[in-house]
matplotlib code that plots the C-alpha trace (Angstrom):
import matplotlib.pyplot as plt

x = [0.0, 1.4, 2.0, 2.0, 3.0, 6.0, 7.1, 6.9, 8.6, 11.5, 11.9, 12.2, 14.6, 16.9, 17.5, 18.7, 17.6, 13.9, 13.3, 11.3, 9.3, 8.4, 7.4, 5.1, 3.5, 2.9, 1.2, -1.2, -1.9, -2.6, -5.0, -6.6, -6.2, -6.3, -6.4, -3.4, -1.6, -2.2, -0.7, 2.3, 2.8, 2.7, 5.7, 7.4, 7.7, 9.4, 12.3, 15.7, 16.7, 14.6, 16.4, 19.6, 18.4, 15.0, 12.5, 9.2, 8.2, 8.8, 6.7, 3.9, 3.7, 4.0, 2.3, 0.5, -1.4, -3.1, -5.1, -4.7, -8.4, -9.0, -6.9, -8.3, -7.6, -5.8, -3.6, -2.9, -1.7, 0.5, 2.1, 2.3, 4.3, 7.2, 6.9, 7.0, 10.4, 12.0, 11.2, 14.2, 12.1, 9.7, 7.2, 7.1, 6.6, 3.7, 2.2, 2.3, 0.6, -2.1, -2.9, -3.0, -5.2, -7.8, -8.0, -8.5, -10.3, -13.6, -11.9, -11.2, -8.2, -6.5, -7.1, -5.6, -2.6, -2.0, -2.2, 0.1, 2.7, 2.4, 2.8, 6.0, 7.5, 6.7, 8.1, 11.4, 11.5, 10.8, 7.7, 6.0, 2.9, 2.1, 2.7, 0.4, -2.3, -2.1, -2.1, -5.2, -7.0, -6.0, -6.8, -10.3, -10.9, -9.2, -11.5, -14.5, -13.0, -13.9, -11.1, -7.5, -6.6, -3.4, -3.1, -3.3, 0.3, 1.7, -0.5, 0.6, 4.3, 4.0, 2.3, 4.9, 7.8, 6.2, 5.8, 9.4, 10.8, 8.3, 9.5, 6.0, 6.5, 2.9, 1.7, 4.7, 4.0, 0.4, 0.9, 4.1, 2.2, -0.7, 1.8, 3.4, -0.1, -0.7, 2.4, 4.0, 7.2, 8.9, 8.7, 10.7, 14.4, 16.4, 17.6, 14.0, 12.9, 15.8, 15.0, 11.3, 12.0, 14.4, 12.2, 9.1, 10.9, 12.1, 8.6, 7.1, 9.5, 9.4, 5.7, 3.9, 0.6, 2.2, 1.9, 1.0, 3.9, 2.2, 1.4, 5.0, 6.6, 4.5, 5.3, 7.4, 9.4, 11.3, 13.0, 15.0, 17.0, 16.8, 20.2, 22.0, 23.9, 20.4, 19.1, 19.4, 16.4, 14.3, 15.4, 14.5, 11.0, 10.6, 11.9, 9.3, 6.6, 7.2, 8.1, 11.7, 13.5, 16.8, 16.9, 16.3, 19.3, 21.5, 20.9, 21.8, 25.2, 23.3, 20.4, 22.6, 24.1, 20.7, 20.4, 16.5, 16.5, 19.1, 17.1, 13.9, 15.4, 13.4, 10.2, 11.4, 12.1, 8.6, 7.1, 8.8, 7.8, 4.2, 4.4]
y = [0.0, 3.3, 6.2, 9.4, 11.6, 9.5, 9.3, 13.1, 13.7, 11.4, 13.1, 16.5, 15.3, 13.8, 17.4, 17.6, 19.9, 19.0, 19.4, 22.6, 21.0, 18.1, 20.5, 22.4, 19.1, 18.1, 21.4, 21.1, 17.5, 18.4, 21.1, 18.7, 21.2, 18.5, 20.8, 22.8, 19.6, 18.2, 21.2, 21.1, 17.4, 18.0, 20.3, 18.3, 15.1, 17.0, 18.0, 17.0, 15.6, 12.4, 11.8, 10.9, 10.0, 8.4, 8.3, 8.8, 5.2, 5.5, 8.8, 7.0, 4.1, 6.1, 9.3, 9.7, 6.4, 7.7, 10.3, 9.6, 8.8, 12.5, 13.6, 14.3, 11.1, 12.7, 14.6, 11.4, 9.8, 12.8, 12.3, 8.6, 9.0, 10.4, 7.7, 4.8, 6.0, 4.6, 1.0, -0.7, -3.8, -3.1, -5.7, -4.1, -0.7, -2.0, -3.7, -0.4, 1.4, -1.3, -0.8, 3.0, 2.4, 0.7, 3.9, 6.2, 4.0, 6.0, 9.1, 8.5, 10.8, 9.4, 5.8, 6.7, 8.3, 5.2, 3.0, 5.2, 5.0, 1.2, 1.3, 3.3, 0.8, -2.1, -0.3, 0.3, -3.5, -3.9, -5.9, -4.8, -7.0, -5.9, -2.3, -2.6, -4.0, -1.2, 1.4, -0.1, -0.1, 3.5, 4.8, 3.4, 5.4, 8.5, 8.5, 9.1, 12.4, 15.7, 18.2, 17.9, 17.1, 17.0, 13.3, 13.5, 14.5, 11.7, 9.1, 10.2, 10.4, 6.7, 5.8, 7.6, 6.1, 2.6, 3.2, 4.4, 1.2, -0.9, 0.9, 1.9, 5.2, 5.9, 5.5, 7.3, 10.3, 10.4, 10.1, 12.2, 15.1, 14.6, 14.7, 17.9, 19.3, 18.8, 20.3, 23.7, 23.5, 25.9, 23.4, 20.8, 20.6, 21.5, 17.9, 16.6, 19.2, 18.2, 14.5, 15.0, 17.1, 14.4, 11.4, 13.2, 14.1, 10.6, 9.2, 11.6, 10.6, 6.8, 6.5, 4.7, 6.6, 10.1, 12.2, 15.5, 17.3, 20.7, 20.2, 19.2, 21.9, 24.5, 23.1, 25.2, 22.0, 22.1, 25.3, 23.2, 21.7, 24.5, 26.0, 23.2, 20.1, 18.5, 21.1, 18.7, 16.8, 19.9, 20.6, 17.0, 17.5, 20.5, 18.5, 15.8, 18.4, 19.8, 16.5, 17.8, 14.6, 16.4, 17.9, 14.5, 13.2, 16.1, 15.4, 11.8, 12.1, 13.3, 10.9, 7.9, 8.2, 7.2, 3.4, 3.4, 5.7, 3.5, 0.4, 2.1, 4.1, 2.4, 3.3, 6.8, 7.2, 5.9, 8.2, 11.4, 10.5, 10.1, 13.5]
z = [0.0, -1.0, 1.4, -0.7, 2.2, 3.1, -0.5, -1.0, 2.3, 1.3, -2.1, -0.4, 2.3, -0.4, -1.6, -5.2, -8.0, -7.8, -4.1, -4.5, -7.3, -5.1, -2.3, -4.7, -5.9, -2.3, -1.5, -4.4, -3.5, 0.1, -1.0, -3.5, -6.3, -9.0, -12.0, -10.9, -9.8, -13.3, -15.0, -12.7, -13.4, -17.2, -16.9, -14.1, -16.2, -19.0, -16.7, -18.2, -14.8, -15.5, -18.9, -17.1, -13.6, -14.2, -11.3, -13.2, -12.8, -9.1, -9.1, -10.9, -8.6, -5.3, -6.2, -9.5, -9.3, -6.2, -8.0, -11.8, -11.9, -11.3, -14.3, -17.8, -19.7, -22.7, -20.3, -18.3, -21.6, -22.3, -18.9, -19.4, -22.6, -20.5, -17.9, -20.4, -21.7, -18.5, -19.5, -21.2, -22.0, -24.9, -23.7, -20.2, -21.8, -23.8, -20.7, -18.9, -21.8, -22.0, -18.4, -19.0, -22.0, -19.8, -17.7, -20.7, -23.3, -23.0, -24.4, -28.1, -28.5, -25.4, -26.7, -30.1, -28.5, -26.4, -29.4, -31.4, -28.6, -28.6, -32.4, -32.0, -29.6, -31.9, -34.9, -33.1, -32.6, -36.4, -35.5, -38.7, -38.5, -35.0, -35.9, -38.9, -36.8, -34.3, -37.0, -38.6, -35.2, -34.5, -38.0, -37.8, -34.6, -36.0, -39.0, -36.8, -35.5, -37.2, -37.7, -36.6, -32.9, -30.9, -31.7, -35.5, -35.9, -33.7, -35.6, -39.1, -37.9, -36.9, -40.2, -42.3, -40.4, -40.9, -44.6, -44.9, -43.3, -45.4, -48.6, -49.6, -51.4, -52.2, -48.6, -47.2, -49.4, -48.4, -44.6, -44.5, -46.1, -43.6, -40.8, -42.0, -42.4, -38.6, -37.2, -37.0, -39.1, -36.9, -34.1, -36.0, -35.8, -38.9, -39.2, -39.2, -41.8, -44.1, -43.6, -44.3, -47.4, -48.8, -48.1, -49.4, -52.6, -53.1, -52.4, -54.9, -57.6, -56.9, -55.9, -58.7, -58.0, -57.5, -60.7, -59.2, -57.6, -57.0, -53.3, -52.5, -54.7, -52.9, -49.4, -47.1, -46.0, -49.4, -48.3, -45.9, -48.8, -51.4, -51.9, -50.2, -51.4, -51.8, -54.1, -57.1, -55.9, -56.0, -59.5, -60.3, -58.9, -61.2, -64.1, -63.5, -63.0, -66.4, -68.1, -68.9, -69.9, -70.8, -67.3, -65.9, -67.8, -66.9, -63.2, -63.6, -61.8, -58.7, -58.7, -59.6, -56.1, -54.7, -54.7, -54.8, -57.8, -59.6, -58.9, -60.2, -63.1, -65.7, -63.9, -63.4, -67.2, -68.0, -65.4, -66.7, -70.3, -69.3, -67.6]

ax = plt.figure().add_subplot(projection="3d")
ax.plot(x, y, z, "-o")
ax.set_aspect("equal")
plt.show()
């Protein structure tokens, strides 16, 4: 049986950089100010201290579990995403998330976020069939929601990463664009913007069902690679968009360095001729 007061007292007596934060959490807990306590916890779990030192699993077991039924289910899942990172065993991480899912399953967005997190863990293990099953289950639920929510971007990021590993250019192109449509590009790192621009460009060129490049050419994400060493792929997109076969051939020295493009060069030639 957990003793919240003892746990919080011990955390403060240990000292350390988070002693004052623990004291603030205890004060909110004692006053039963659940909303304020929830907001404080959302920021608390993001502290860099836990990345190196851990302690969130301990916090969940001895503190959060006592009142998590009072927390908004979607917010509880957001907090749980930080806690689950402390599991080194993927199966134990999924087991934890499944337990959390039982607590939030009546709120659609929270349920989808939980499934998305499970999908990410399985994808890291390269368990493709399990990931595919989770994605299908979450997509079915997501399709019932009107508008864009805070869980859409996480779901489409999972989907696009799955398709990238699977080598499905058409599906990657579709879901990667949806992902970018749900996020503020300024919030992405320069590295991720470059990576997304490159993978999207390759998917557009190699996707057997992609013949309209307008949406991608107009997308802000391409600015991440324009004027850089990767600018050739932007030029190649414009060449395909206008059906410029001679430009395609002049860029051969660049695109021949891409194994996927060399492997599919016959299909690329047929595609640009059609365009």
